[in-house]
C-alpha positions in Angstrom: 15.0 -29.5 -0.3 11.9 -31.6 -0.8 9.7 -28.5 -0.7 11.9 -26.8 -3.3 11.7 -29.8 -5.6 7.9 -30.0 -5.2 7.5 -26.3 -6.0 9.8 -26.7 -9.0 7.5 -29.4 -10.4 4.4 -27.3 -9.8 6.0 -24.2 -11.2 7.2 -25.9 -14.4 3.7 -27.2 -15.1 2.1 -23.8 -14.4 4.7 -22.2 -16.6 3.4 -24.0 -19.7 0.1 -22.3 -19.2 1.0 -18.9 -17.8 4.6 -17.7 -18.4 5.1 -15.3 -21.3 8.6 -13.9 -20.6 11.8 -15.8 -20.0 14.9 -13.9 -18.8 18.3 -14.6 -17.4 20.6 -12.2 -15.5 23.9 -12.0 -13.7 24.8 -9.4 -11.1 27.8 -8.6 -9.0 27.6 -6.5 -5.8 29.9 -5.2 -3.1 30.1 -7.5 -0.1 28.9 -6.3 3.3 32.1 -7.7 4.8 35.4 -6.0 3.9 37.7 -9.0 3.7 35.4 -11.1 1.5 35.5 -11.1 -2.3 32.7 -9.6 -4.3 29.3 -11.3 -4.2 27.4 -12.4 -7.3 24.1 -13.9 -8.4 22.8 -15.9 -11.4 19.1 -15.8 -12.0 16.5 -17.4 -14.3 12.9 -15.9 -14.3 9.6 -16.9 -16.0 6.7 -14.5 -15.6 3.6 -12.7 -16.8 1.1 -10.4 -15.1 -0.3 -13.1 -12.8 2.6 -15.5 -12.4 6.3 -15.4 -11.4 8.8 -18.2 -11.0 12.3 -17.0 -10.2 15.2 -19.2 -9.2 18.7 -18.1 -8.5 22.1 -19.2 -7.3 24.2 -16.7 -5.3 27.3 -16.1 -3.3 27.0 -13.6 -0.4 29.7 -13.0 2.3 31.5 -16.0 0.9 28.5 -18.3 1.4 26.9 -20.2 -1.6 23.2 -21.0 -1.8 20.0 -21.1 -3.8 17.0 -18.7 -3.7 13.5 -18.8 -5.0 10.6 -16.4 -5.7 7.2 -17.8 -6.6 3.9 -15.9 -7.0 0.7 -17.1 -8.7 -2.8 -15.7 -8.8 -5.4 -18.3 -8.1 -8.4 -18.1 -10.4 -11.2 -17.8 -7.8 -14.3 -15.9 -8.8 -15.1 -14.1 -5.5 -16.6 -10.6 -6.2 -17.1 -7.6 -4.0 -18.8 -4.6 -5.7 -18.4 -6.4 -9.1 -14.6 -6.6 -8.6 -12.9 -9.9 -8.2 -11.1 -10.6 -5.0 -7.5 -11.5 -5.8 -6.2 -14.7 -4.2 -2.5 -15.2 -4.5 0.1 -17.7 -3.2 3.7 -16.6 -2.6 6.9 -18.3 -1.5 10.2 -16.4 -0.9 13.3 -18.4 0.0 17.0 -17.3 0.5 19.3 -20.1 1.7 22.2 -17.8 2.4 20.2 -15.5 4.7 18.2 -18.3 6.2 14.9 -16.7 5.1 11.9 -18.9 4.2 8.4 -17.5 4.2 5.1 -18.4 2.6 2.0 -16.3 2.1 -1.5 -16.6 1.0 -3.0 -13.2 0.1 -6.7 -12.2 0.0 -6.8 -8.7 -1.5 -9.3 -6.3 -3.0 -8.3 -4.4 -6.2 -8.3 -0.6 -6.2 -7.2 1.8 -8.9 -6.4 5.6 -9.2 -5.2 6.6 -12.6 -2.1 4.7 -13.5 -1.7 3.4 -9.9 -3.1 -0.1 -9.3 -3.4 -1.4 -5.8 -4.4 -4.5 -3.8 -5.5 -4.2 -0.1 -6.4 -7.0 2.2 -5.2 -9.8 4.4 -2.2 -12.1 4.2 -1.7 -15.4 6.0 2.0 -15.8 6.7 4.4 -18.5 7.9 8.1 -17.7 8.2 11.0 -20.2 8.7 8.6 -23.1 9.6 7.4 -21.3 12.8 4.4 -22.8 14.6 1.1 -21.3 13.5 0.2 -18.8 10.9 0.1 -15.0 11.4 -2.5 -12.7 9.8 -1.1 -9.5 8.4 -2.4 -6.4 6.8 -1.3 -6.5 3.1 -0.9 -3.7 0.7 0.5 -4.0 -2.9 0.9 -1.0 -5.3 2.0 -0.9 -8.9 2.6 2.0 -11.3 2.7 1.3 -15.0 4.5 -2.0 -14.4 7.6 0.1 -13.6 7.3 0.7 -9.8 6.1 -2.0 -7.5 5.7 -1.7 -3.7 4.4 -4.2 -1.1 3.9 -4.0 2.6 2.8 -6.6 5.1 2.6 -6.1 8.9 0.8 -7.3 12.0 1.9 -4.1 13.7 3.8 -6.1 16.4 6.3 -8.7 15.5 6.2 -9.1 11.7 6.9 -6.6 8.9 7.8 -7.3 5.3 8.6 -4.5 2.8 9.5 -4.8 -0.8 10.3 -2.1 -3.4 11.0 -2.8 -7.1 11.9 -0.3 -9.9 12.3 -1.9 -13.3 11.4 -1.4 -17.0 11.4 -3.9 -19.9 12.9 -2.3 -23.0 12.0 -4.3 -26.1 13.7 -4.5 -29.5 11.8 -3.6 -32.8 10.3 -7.0 -33.1 9.1 -7.0 -29.5 10.6 -10.5 -29.1 13.6 -9.7 -27.0 14.1 -7.2 -24.1 16.5 -6.0 -21.5 15.3 -5.1 -18.0 17.3 -2.7 -15.7 16.2 -3.3 -12.1 16.7 -1.9 -8.6 15.3 -3.8 -5.7 14.9 -3.5 -1.9 13.5 -6.1 0.4 13.3 -6.2 4.2 11.9 -9.1 6.2 11.8 -8.5 10.0 14.8 -6.2 9.8 16.9 -8.3 7.4 17.6 -6.0 4.5 18.7 -6.6 0.9 19.5 -4.1 -1.9 20.3 -5.0 -5.5 20.8 -3.4 -8.9 21.2 -5.4 -12.1 20.2 -5.8 -15.8 18.4 -8.8 -17.1 18.1 -10.1 -20.7 15.0 -11.9 -21.9 12.8 -13.3 -24.6 9.0 -13.3 -25.1 7.7 -16.9 -25.3 
């Protein structure tokens, strides 16, 4: 809980400088256990291209808990072939599933048409294990609609994420809705979700 409160403070301060979009969402989903009532989730998200702070409260298989997604690009001017090396910190936490992992990514930007990519190294710690694991890290994005990321040490650790979403703005470009389909797998623990968010441009 102390780590969560600390990150909330940091994220709120970063938000004043970085976040452009604020959205809220509610989703209900079928439970994975037949005799448990439907699961649901409330979520609040602040984001822009280089920053994400996403906090949620959910019920899954009858268990209640919080969750957190945090990503931030660190402004470090390291250049390779005139392109800046992207340094990113990430924290993903789900209390219900007992998942807590933190990453620091060092990735080189690549682009082919409308597909933007980042390839490099991730330093990963999961569930307060001893030591830090070095993983191959790949992140792909197509027109801000399709996002895919993959991390693996090819032995004991594999984290996969797939996101399909699109923000649809009103005529004033001040408000938007965002349909989303998401899949995430961390060491074999899988999660699927479909929902619609509602937001405002700050």
